[in-house]
MIDOSE-1310 file (N, C-alpha, C; in nm, 2 decimals, decimal comma, always signed):
residues 247
mkvn	+0,07/+1,47/+0,02/+0,07/+1,42/+0,16/+0,19/+1,48/+0,23; +0,17/+1,53/+0,35/+0,29/+1,58/+0,43/+0,27/+1,55/+0,58; +0,37/+1,55/+0,65/+0,37/+1,51/+0,79/+0,42/+1,63/+0,87; +0,34/+1,66/+0,98/+0,38/+1,77/+1,07/+0,42/+1,71/+1,20
npnl	+0,54/+1,76/+1,25/+0,59/+1,72/+1,38/+0,58/+1,57/+1,40; +0,66/+1,49/+1,33/+0,65/+1,34/+1,33/+0,70/+1,29/+1,46; +0,63/+1,18/+1,51/+0,68/+1,10/+1,62/+0,77/+1,00/+1,56; +0,89/+0,99/+1,61/+0,99/+0,90/+1,55/+0,96/+0,76/+1,58
diiy	+0,94/+0,67/+1,48/+0,92/+0,53/+1,50/+1,05/+0,46/+1,48; +1,13/+0,45/+1,60/+1,26/+0,39/+1,59/+1,25/+0,24/+1,60; +1,30/+0,17/+1,49/+1,29/+0,03/+1,49/+1,42/-0,04/+1,53; +1,53/+0,03/+1,53/+1,65/-0,03/+1,58/+1,75/+0,09/+1,61
eden	+1,83/+0,07/+1,72/+1,92/+0,18/+1,75/+2,04/+0,12/+1,84; +2,16/+0,16/+1,80/+2,27/+0,13/+1,89/+2,36/+0,25/+1,89; +2,49/+0,23/+1,94/+2,57/+0,35/+1,95/+2,62/+0,41/+1,82; +2,60/+0,33/+1,71/+2,65/+0,37/+1,58/+2,54/+0,41/+1,48
yvfi	+2,42/+0,35/+1,49/+2,32/+0,37/+1,40/+2,18/+0,40/+1,46; +2,09/+0,46/+1,38/+1,95/+0,46/+1,42/+1,87/+0,44/+1,29; +1,77/+0,35/+1,31/+1,69/+0,31/+1,19/+1,54/+0,36/+1,23; +1,48/+0,42/+1,13/+1,35/+0,48/+1,15/+1,25/+0,42/+1,05
nkpa	+1,13/+0,40/+1,09/+1,02/+0,36/+1,00/+0,96/+0,50/+0,96; +1,01/+0,55/+0,84/+0,97/+0,68/+0,80/+0,82/+0,68/+0,74; +0,74/+0,77/+0,79/+0,61/+0,78/+0,73/+0,61/+0,84/+0,60; +0,51/+0,80/+0,51/+0,50/+0,87/+0,38/+0,46/+1,01/+0,40
glls	+0,52/+1,10/+0,32/+0,49/+1,24/+0,33/+0,60/+1,32/+0,40; +0,69/+1,25/+0,46/+0,80/+1,32/+0,53/+0,93/+1,32/+0,45; +0,99/+1,43/+0,43/+1,12/+1,44/+0,36/+1,23/+1,37/+0,44; +1,32/+1,31/+0,37/+1,44/+1,24/+0,44/+1,54/+1,35/+0,48
ipdr	+1,56/+1,45/+0,40/+1,66/+1,56/+0,42/+1,59/+1,69/+0,40; +1,65/+1,80/+0,44/+1,59/+1,93/+0,41/+1,57/+1,96/+0,27; +1,46/+2,02/+0,24/+1,43/+2,06/+0,10/+1,52/+2,17/+0,06; +1,57/+2,16/-0,07/+1,67/+2,26/-0,11/+1,62/+2,40/-0,13
ynin	+1,48/+2,41/-0,15/+1,42/+2,54/-0,17/+1,35/+2,60/-0,05; +1,32/+2,51/+0,04/+1,25/+2,55/+0,17/+1,30/+2,47/+0,28; +1,40/+2,52/+0,35/+1,47/+2,45/+0,46/+1,38/+2,44/+0,58; +1,27/+2,51/+0,58/+1,18/+2,51/+0,70/+1,08/+2,39/+0,70
linl	+1,08/+2,32/+0,59/+0,99/+2,21/+0,58/+1,03/+2,10/+0,67; +0,94/+2,03/+0,74/+0,97/+1,92/+0,83/+1,05/+1,81/+0,76; +1,16/+1,77/+0,81/+1,23/+1,66/+0,75/+1,29/+1,57/+0,86; +1,33/+1,45/+0,82/+1,38/+1,35/+0,91/+1,52/+1,38/+0,97
rttl	+1,61/+1,43/+0,88/+1,74/+1,46/+0,93/+1,74/+1,57/+1,04; +1,67/+1,68/+1,01/+1,66/+1,79/+1,11/+1,60/+1,74/+1,24; +1,49/+1,66/+1,23/+1,42/+1,60/+1,35/+1,52/+1,52/+1,43; +1,60/+1,44/+1,36/+1,70/+1,35/+1,43/+1,81/+1,44/+1,49
enky	+1,85/+1,54/+1,42/+1,96/+1,63/+1,48/+1,91/+1,70/+1,61; +1,78/+1,73/+1,61/+1,72/+1,79/+1,73/+1,73/+1,69/+1,85; +1,72/+1,56/+1,82/+1,72/+1,46/+1,92/+1,86/+1,42/+1,96; +1,95/+1,40/+1,86/+2,08/+1,34/+1,89/+2,20/+1,44/+1,88
geif	+2,18/+1,55/+1,82/+2,29/+1,64/+1,78/+2,34/+1,61/+1,64; +2,46/+1,58/+1,63/+2,52/+1,55/+1,50/+2,46/+1,41/+1,45; +2,42/+1,41/+1,32/+2,37/+1,29/+1,26/+2,42/+1,29/+1,12; +2,44/+1,17/+1,06/+2,49/+1,15/+0,93/+2,39/+1,08/+0,84
vvhr	+2,37/+1,14/+0,72/+2,27/+1,08/+0,62/+2,35/+0,96/+0,55; +2,29/+0,85/+0,55/+2,34/+0,73/+0,48/+2,28/+0,71/+0,34; +2,15/+0,72/+0,34/+2,07/+0,71/+0,21/+1,94/+0,78/+0,23; +1,86/+0,78/+0,13/+1,73/+0,86/+0,13/+1,62/+0,77/+0,08
ldrd	+1,50/+0,81/+0,12/+1,38/+0,76/+0,06/+1,30/+0,87/+0,00; +1,23/+0,85/-0,11/+1,14/+0,95/-0,17/+1,04/+1,00/-0,06; +1,00/+1,12/-0,08/+0,90/+1,18/+0,02/+0,78/+1,09/+0,04; +0,72/+1,03/-0,07/+0,60/+0,95/-0,06/+0,62/+0,81/-0,04
tsga	+0,75/+0,77/-0,02/+0,78/+0,63/+0,02/+0,79/+0,61/+0,17; +0,73/+0,51/+0,22/+0,74/+0,49/+0,37/+0,84/+0,38/+0,39; +0,88/+0,36/+0,52/+0,96/+0,25/+0,55/+1,10/+0,27/+0,61; +1,18/+0,17/+0,61/+1,31/+0,16/+0,68/+1,41/+0,25/+0,62
imfa	+1,47/+0,34/+0,70/+1,57/+0,43/+0,66/+1,68/+0,44/+0,77; +1,80/+0,45/+0,73/+1,92/+0,43/+0,82/+2,00/+0,56/+0,83; +2,04/+0,60/+0,95/+2,13/+0,72/+0,97/+2,24/+0,67/+1,06; +2,36/+0,73/+1,04/+2,47/+0,70/+1,13/+2,49/+0,81/+1,23
knae	+2,55/+0,77/+1,35/+2,56/+0,86/+1,46/+2,70/+0,92/+1,47; +2,80/+0,86/+1,39/+2,93/+0,91/+1,40/+3,00/+0,89/+1,26; +3,11/+0,96/+1,24/+3,18/+0,96/+1,11/+3,23/+0,82/+1,07; +3,28/+0,74/+1,16/+3,33/+0,61/+1,13/+3,22/+0,52/+1,08
ahkf	+3,10/+0,52/+1,15/+2,99/+0,44/+1,11/+2,93/+0,49/+0,98; +2,94/+0,62/+0,96/+2,89/+0,67/+0,83/+2,97/+0,62/+0,71; +3,11/+0,62/+0,73/+3,19/+0,58/+0,62/+3,17/+0,43/+0,59; +3,16/+0,35/+0,70/+3,13/+0,20/+0,67/+3,00/+0,18/+0,60
ands	+2,89/+0,25/+0,65/+2,76/+0,24/+0,58/+2,77/+0,28/+0,44; +2,83/+0,40/+0,41/+2,84/+0,44/+0,27/+2,91/+0,34/+0,18; +3,02/+0,29/+0,24/+3,10/+0,19/+0,16/+3,01/+0,06/+0,14; +2,93/+0,03/+0,24/+2,85/-0,09/+0,22/+2,74/-0,07/+0,12
fenq	+2,69/+0,05/+0,11/+2,59/+0,08/+0,00/+2,66/+0,08/-0,13; +2,78/+0,13/-0,14/+2,86/+0,14/-0,26/+2,89/+0,00/-0,32; +2,93/-0,09/-0,23/+2,97/-0,22/-0,28/+2,86/-0,32/-0,27; +2,74/-0,27/-0,25/+2,61/-0,35/-0,25/+2,61/-0,46/-0,15
sikr	+2,67/-0,44/-0,03/+2,67/-0,54/+0,07/+2,56/-0,52/+0,17; +2,48/-0,41/+0,16/+2,36/-0,39/+0,23/+2,24/-0,44/+0,15; +2,16/-0,53/+0,20/+2,05/-0,58/+0,13/+1,93/-0,49/+0,16; +1,87/-0,44/+0,05/+1,76/-0,34/+0,06/+1,63/-0,41/+0,00
iyhv	+1,53/-0,43/+0,08/+1,41/-0,50/+0,03/+1,29/-0,40/+0,04; +1,22/-0,39/-0,07/+1,10/-0,31/-0,08/+0,98/-0,39/-0,11; +0,86/-0,36/-0,05/+0,74/-0,42/-0,09/+0,66/-0,32/-0,17; +0,61/-0,36/-0,29/+0,54/-0,27/-0,38/+0,41/-0,33/-0,43
ivrg	+0,31/-0,25/-0,46/+0,19/-0,30/-0,53/+0,19/-0,25/-0,67; +0,19/-0,34/-0,76/+0,19/-0,29/-0,91/+0,06/-0,32/-0,98; +0,04/-0,26/-1,09/-0,08/-0,28/-1,17/-0,07/-0,41/-1,24; -0,18/-0,48/-1,25/-0,19/-0,61/-1,33/-0,14/-0,73/-1,25
mfpa	-0,16/-0,85/-1,31/-0,11/-0,97/-1,25/+0,03/-1,00/-1,31; +0,13/-1,00/-1,22/+0,27/-1,02/-1,25/+0,29/-1,16/-1,31; +0,36/-1,18/-1,42/+0,37/-1,30/-1,49/+0,47/-1,41/-1,44; +0,55/-1,37/-1,34/+0,65/-1,47/-1,30/+0,66/-1,47/-1,15
dele	+0,71/-1,58/-1,09/+0,73/-1,59/-0,95/+0,86/-1,51/-0,91; +0,96/-1,52/-0,99/+1,08/-1,44/-0,97/+1,13/-1,39/-1,10; +1,20/-1,27/-1,09/+1,25/-1,21/-1,21/+1,36/-1,11/-1,18; +1,46/-1,11/-1,26/+1,57/-1,01/-1,25/+1,55/-0,91/-1,36
idip	+1,55/-0,78/-1,32/+1,54/-0,67/-1,42/+1,67/-0,60/-1,42; +1,74/-0,60/-1,54/+1,87/-0,53/-1,55/+1,88/-0,43/-1,66; +1,77/-0,35/-1,67/+1,76/-0,25/-1,77/+1,85/-0,12/-1,73; +1,94/-0,08/-1,81/+2,02/+0,04/-1,78/+1,93/+0,17/-1,77
lltd	+1,96/+0,26/-1,68/+1,88/+0,38/-1,65/+1,96/+0,50/-1,67; +1,89/+0,60/-1,73/+1,95/+0,73/-1,76/+1,86/+0,85/-1,71; +1,92/+0,95/-1,66/+1,85/+1,07/-1,62/+1,79/+1,14/-1,75; +1,67/+1,17/-1,75/+1,60/+1,23/-1,86/+1,64/+1,37/-1,87
sser	+1,71/+1,41/-1,98/+1,76/+1,54/-2,00/+1,65/+1,64/-2,04; +1,53/+1,59/-2,08/+1,42/+1,67/-2,13/+1,32/+1,70/-2,02; +1,33/+1,62/-1,91/+1,23/+1,64/-1,80/+1,30/+1,63/-1,67; +1,30/+1,73/-1,59/+1,38/+1,73/-1,46/+1,32/+1,63/-1,37
grvv	+1,41/+1,55/-1,30/+1,37/+1,46/-1,20/+1,32/+1,32/-1,25; +1,32/+1,31/-1,38/+1,26/+1,18/-1,44/+1,38/+1,10/-1,49; +1,36/+0,96/-1,48/+1,46/+0,87/-1,52/+1,40/+0,78/-1,63; +1,48/+0,74/-1,73/+1,43/+0,66/-1,84/+1,52/+0,54/-1,87
psar	+1,46/+0,43/-1,92/+1,55/+0,32/-1,97/+1,63/+0,36/-2,09; +1,75/+0,33/-2,09/+1,84/+0,37/-2,21/+1,96/+0,28/-2,21; +2,00/+0,24/-2,33/+2,12/+0,16/-2,35/+2,24/+0,24/-2,31; +2,23/+0,38/-2,31/+2,34/+0,47/-2,27/+2,34/+0,49/-2,12
gkys	+2,25/+0,43/-2,05/+2,24/+0,45/-1,90/+2,33/+0,37/-1,82; +2,32/+0,39/-1,69/+2,40/+0,31/-1,59/+2,34/+0,17/-1,57; +2,43/+0,08/-1,55/+2,39/-0,06/-1,51/+2,30/-0,05/-1,39; +2,18/-0,12/-1,39/+2,09/-0,12/-1,28/+2,02/-0,26/-1,27
ltkv	+2,01/-0,31/-1,15/+1,96/-0,44/-1,12/+1,86/-0,44/-1,01; +1,74/-0,50/-1,04/+1,64/-0,52/-0,94/+1,59/-0,66/-0,94; +1,60/-0,73/-0,83/+1,55/-0,87/-0,82/+1,41/-0,86/-0,76; +1,31/-0,93/-0,83/+1,17/-0,93/-0,80/+1,12/-1,06/-0,76
rllq	+1,04/-1,07/-0,65/+0,98/-1,19/-0,61/+0,83/-1,17/-0,59; +0,74/-1,26/-0,64/+0,60/-1,24/-0,63/+0,56/-1,28/-0,48; +0,48/-1,20/-0,42/+0,43/-1,23/-0,28/+0,28/-1,27/-0,29; +0,20/-1,19/-0,36/+0,05/-1,22/-0,37/-0,01/-1,16/-0,49
kfrl	-0,09/-1,23/-0,56/-0,17/-1,18/-0,68/-0,31/-1,14/-0,64; -0,35/-1,04/-0,70/-0,49/-1,00/-0,70/-0,54/-0,99/-0,84; -0,67/-0,96/-0,86/-0,72/-0,96/-1,00/-0,67/-0,84/-1,07; -0,65/-0,73/-1,00/-0,61/-0,60/-1,07/-0,47/-0,56/-1,03
atll	-0,40/-0,63/-0,94/-0,27/-0,59/-0,90/-0,19/-0,70/-0,84; -0,07/-0,68/-0,81/+0,02/-0,78/-0,75/+0,11/-0,72/-0,64; +0,12/-0,79/-0,53/+0,22/-0,75/-0,43/+0,35/-0,81/-0,45; +0,45/-0,73/-0,47/+0,59/-0,78/-0,50/+0,69/-0,75/-0,39
ecel	+0,79/-0,83/-0,38/+0,91/-0,80/-0,30/+1,02/-0,77/-0,40; +1,08/-0,65/-0,39/+1,19/-0,61/-0,48/+1,32/-0,58/-0,40; +1,43/-0,65/-0,44/+1,56/-0,62/-0,38/+1,63/-0,52/-0,47; +1,66/-0,41/-0,41/+1,73/-0,31/-0,48/+1,88/-0,33/-0,48
vtgr	+1,93/-0,40/-0,58/+2,08/-0,44/-0,58/+2,16/-0,31/-0,61; +2,13/-0,24/-0,72/+2,19/-0,11/-0,74/+2,10/+0,00/-0,69; +2,14/+0,12/-0,67/+2,05/+0,22/-0,61/+2,03/+0,34/-0,70; +1,99/+0,32/-0,82/+1,97/+0,43/-0,91/+1,84/+0,51/-0,87
qhqi	+1,83/+0,63/-0,90/+1,72/+0,71/-0,87/+1,59/+0,65/-0,94; +1,49/+0,64/-0,86/+1,36/+0,58/-0,91/+1,37/+0,45/-0,97; +1,47/+0,37/-0,94/+1,50/+0,25/-1,01/+1,39/+0,15/-1,01; +1,33/+0,11/-0,89/+1,22/+0,02/-0,89/+1,10/+0,06/-0,97
rvhl	+1,07/+0,19/-0,96/+0,95/+0,24/-1,03/+0,97/+0,24/-1,18; +1,09/+0,27/-1,23/+1,12/+0,27/-1,37/+1,13/+0,13/-1,43; +1,20/+0,04/-1,35/+1,21/-0,09/-1,40/+1,08/-0,16/-1,41; +0,99/-0,15/-1,31/+0,86/-0,21/-1,32/+0,77/-0,15/-1,43
aaig	+0,78/-0,02/-1,45/+0,70/+0,04/-1,55/+0,75/+0,00/-1,69; +0,88/-0,03/-1,70/+0,94/-0,06/-1,83/+0,90/-0,20/-1,88; +0,86/-0,29/-1,78/+0,81/-0,42/-1,82/+0,66/-0,43/-1,82; +0,59/-0,32/-1,81/+0,45/-0,32/-1,82/+0,37/-0,33/-1,69
hpll	+0,44/-0,32/-1,58/+0,37/-0,33/-1,45/+0,42/-0,21/-1,35; +0,37/-0,09/-1,39/+0,41/+0,02/-1,30/+0,34/+0,01/-1,17; +0,39/+0,09/-1,07/+0,33/+0,09/-0,94/+0,18/+0,12/-0,96; +0,09/+0,06/-0,88/-0,05/+0,08/-0,89/-0,08/+0,23/-0,88
idgv	-0,01/+0,29/-0,78/-0,02/+0,44/-0,77/+0,11/+0,50/-0,79; +0,12/+0,57/-0,91/+0,24/+0,64/-0,94/+0,21/+0,74/-1,06; +0,20/+0,87/-1,02/+0,16/+0,97/-1,12/+0,26/+1,00/-1,22; +0,39/+0,96/-1,20/+0,50/+0,99/-1,29/+0,52/+0,88/-1,39
ygds	+0,54/+0,76/-1,34/+0,57/+0,65/-1,43/+0,45/+0,55/-1,45; +0,34/+0,58/-1,39/+0,22/+0,51/-1,41/+0,11/+0,60/-1,46; -0,01/+0,56/-1,44/-0,12/+0,64/-1,49/-0,23/+0,68/-1,39; -0,19/+0,66/-1,26/-0,29/+0,69/-1,15/-0,22/+0,75/-1,03
sefy	-0,28/+0,85/-0,97/-0,23/+0,91/-0,85/-0,31/+0,87/-0,73; -0,43/+0,81/-0,75/-0,52/+0,77/-0,64/-0,58/+0,64/-0,66; -0,63/+0,57/-0,56/-0,70/+0,44/-0,57/-0,83/+0,45/-0,49; -0,94/+0,41/-0,56/-1,07/+0,42/-0,50/-1,13/+0,28/-0,48
lsri	-1,19/+0,26/-0,37/-1,26/+0,13/-0,33/-1,36/+0,09/-0,44; -1,42/+0,19/-0,50/-1,52/+0,16/-0,61/-1,46/+0,08/-0,73; -1,33/+0,09/-0,74/-1,27/+0,02/-0,85/-1,27/-0,13/-0,84; -1,28/-0,18/-0,72/-1,28/-0,32/-0,69/-1,40/-0,38/-0,62
kkny	-1,48/-0,29/-0,55/-1,59/-0,34/-0,48/-1,72/-0,33/-0,56; -1,78/-0,44/-0,59/-1,90/-0,45/-0,67/-2,01/-0,38/-0,60; -2,10/-0,31/-0,68/-2,21/-0,24/-0,62/-2,17/-0,15/-0,51; -2,07/-0,08/-0,53/-2,02/+0,02/-0,43/-2,13/+0,12/-0,41
nadk	-2,18/+0,14/-0,29/-2,29/+0,22/-0,26/-2,26/+0,35/-0,19; -2,17/+0,43/-0,26/-2,14/+0,56/-0,21/-2,26/+0,65/-0,24; -2,28/+0,74/-0,14/-2,38/+0,84/-0,16/-2,34/+0,93/-0,27; -2,43/+0,94/-0,37/-2,40/+1,02/-0,49/-2,38/+1,16/-0,46
niee	-2,43/+1,21/-0,35/-2,41/+1,35/-0,31/-2,28/+1,37/-0,23; -2,21/+1,26/-0,21/-2,08/+1,27/-0,13/-1,97/+1,22/-0,22; -1,87/+1,31/-0,24/-1,76/+1,27/-0,32/-1,68/+1,16/-0,26; -1,65/+1,05/-0,33/-1,57/+0,94/-0,28/-1,43/+0,98/-0,26
kpif	-1,37/+0,94/-0,14/-1,24/+0,97/-0,11/-1,15/+0,85/-0,14; -1,03/+0,87/-0,19/-0,94/+0,76/-0,22/-0,90/+0,69/-0,09; -0,87/+0,56/-0,10/-0,82/+0,48/+0,01/-0,67/+0,48/+0,01; -0,61/+0,53/-0,10/-0,46/+0,54/-0,12/-0,43/+0,64/-0,22
nrls	-0,34/+0,73/-0,18/-0,31/+0,85/-0,27/-0,16/+0,89/-0,27; -0,07/+0,79/-0,26/+0,07/+0,81/-0,27/+0,14/+0,69/-0,33; +0,27/+0,69/-0,35/+0,34/+0,58/-0,41/+0,31/+0,45/-0,34; +0,27/+0,35/-0,41/+0,24/+0,22/-0,35/+0,37/+0,14/-0,33
mhay	+0,46/+0,20/-0,25/+0,59/+0,14/-0,22/+0,63/+0,16/-0,08; +0,68/+0,05/-0,02/+0,72/+0,06/+0,12/+0,86/-0,01/+0,14; +0,96/+0,07/+0,19/+1,09/+0,01/+0,22/+1,08/-0,08/+0,34; +1,08/-0,21/+0,31/+1,05/-0,31/+0,41/+1,16/-0,35/+0,50
slif	+1,28/-0,37/+0,45/+1,39/-0,41/+0,54/+1,53/-0,37/+0,49; +1,62/-0,37/+0,58/+1,77/-0,35/+0,55/+1,84/-0,45/+0,63; +1,94/-0,52/+0,56/+2,02/-0,63/+0,62/+2,16/-0,61/+0,59; +2,25/-0,62/+0,69/+2,39/-0,61/+0,66/+2,47/-0,66/+0,78
ddif	+2,60/-0,70/+0,75/+2,69/-0,74/+0,86/+2,76/-0,62/+0,91; +2,75/-0,60/+1,04/+2,81/-0,48/+1,10/+2,95/-0,51/+1,16; +3,05/-0,44/+1,12/+3,19/-0,46/+1,16/+3,21/-0,42/+1,30; +3,12/-0,33/+1,36/+3,15/-0,28/+1,49/+3,10/-0,38/+1,60
tnke	+3,00/-0,46/+1,57/+2,94/-0,56/+1,66/+2,97/-0,70/+1,62; +3,02/-0,72/+1,49/+3,04/-0,85/+1,44/+2,91/-0,93/+1,43; +2,80/-0,86/+1,42/+2,67/-0,93/+1,41/+2,59/-0,88/+1,29; +2,49/-0,96/+1,24/+2,41/-0,91/+1,14/+2,30/-0,82/+1,19
invs	+2,29/-0,71/+1,13/+2,17/-0,62/+1,16/+2,06/-0,64/+1,06; +1,95/-0,68/+1,11/+1,84/-0,71/+1,02/+1,71/-0,64/+1,07; +1,68/-0,53/+1,01/+1,56/-0,45/+1,06/+1,45/-0,45/+0,96; +1,33/-0,46/+1,01/+1,21/-0,46/+0,92/+1,11/-0,35/+0,97
ahyp	+1,05/-0,29/+0,88/+0,95/-0,18/+0,91/+0,81/-0,23/+0,88; +0,73/-0,23/+0,98/+0,59/-0,27/+0,96/+0,52/-0,18/+0,86; +0,42/-0,24/+0,79/+0,34/-0,16/+0,70/+0,27/-0,04/+0,77; +0,27/+0,08/+0,71/+0,18/+0,19/+0,76/+0,04/+0,15/+0,74
kdfe	-0,05/+0,23/+0,80/-0,19/+0,20/+0,80/-0,25/+0,20/+0,66; -0,21/+0,30/+0,58/-0,27/+0,31/+0,44/-0,23/+0,20/+0,35; -0,10/+0,15/+0,36/-0,05/+0,04/+0,28/-0,12/-0,09/+0,33; -0,14/-0,11/+0,46/-0,21/-0,23/+0,51/-0,35/-0,23/+0,46
iltk	-0,42/-0,12/+0,47/-0,56/-0,11/+0,43/-0,57/-0,14/+0,28; -0,48/-0,09/+0,20/-0,49/-0,12/+0,05/-0,47/-0,27/+0,02; -0,37/-0,33/+0,09/-0,35/-0,47/+0,06/-0,47/-0,56/+0,11; -0,53/-0,52/+0,22/-0,65/-0,59/+0,28/-0,77/-0,58/+0,19
qlkk	-0,79/-0,46/+0,14/-0,90/-0,43/+0,05/-0,89/-0,51/-0,09; -0,76/-0,51/-0,14/-0,74/-0,58/-0,26/-0,76/-0,73/-0,24; -0,72/-0,78/-0,12/-0,74/-0,92/-0,09/-0,89/-0,96/-0,08; -0,96/-0,87/-0,02/-1,10/-0,89/+0,01/-1,19/-0,88/-0,11
yskf	-1,16/-0,78/-0,20/-1,25/-0,75/-0,31/-1,19/-0,79/-0,44; -1,07/-0,82/-0,45/-1,00/-0,84/-0,58/-0,91/-0,97/-0,57; -0,96/-1,07/-0,49/-0,88/-1,18/-0,47/-0,86/-1,27/-0,59; -0,73/-1,31/-0,61/-0,70/-1,40/-0,72/-0,65/-1,53/-0,66
stl	-0,55/-1,53/-0,59/-0,50/-1,65/-0,52/-0,41/-1,61/-0,41; -0,38/-1,71/-0,32/-0,29/-1,68/-0,21/-0,18/-1,78/-0,22; -0,06/-1,73/-0,21/+0,06/-1,82/-0,22/+0,10/-1,87/-0,08
């Protein structure tokens, strides 16, 4: 999935920061091998001039991402991420029925030396903490809220896979890259002469909100990013055809 010439969905902006609801398929920063690929930082630089990267989202993850407009705001935001005073909330759909209403996962994580870009659980790894809260159960999946306390690479994906509930769609740490309606809809009547198209084909993860106390305004900044169309469709179809219970 990729995005061409994105229309910026600005969810909050002031003189120091701009928060974007990033679409899935859009790079957060320029690609190291192909700087001509569309990316959010370059798009923002074209609009604002100088812009400062505070954090990143994976290409296939949608949702709230923050940029700073000046060096002072950038330093404060970086320090806030470093000391874990910015609350980062993700909504994810995982495989299977999650067994607890709330859970803390503190499995150390280590970069896999044998496979580039992959992270593995390891006692030799860095301390990592994800707080998980159940939002809604389905027969084949669960909608969870995950607070990313530490910010390790692929942390939520690896933590959930390590306890037996990988993202419903995750070709690296799970076992599926696409989700089809025929998996949950009984007597699905697709024309046998027409190939069924997936209703979801990227990471089932959405960066839902960012919350922190801003020293420049002395106010709490609390931004939330609405679900993109594909994520909303997936949750609605799971609720309709794979309903378990509503909390």
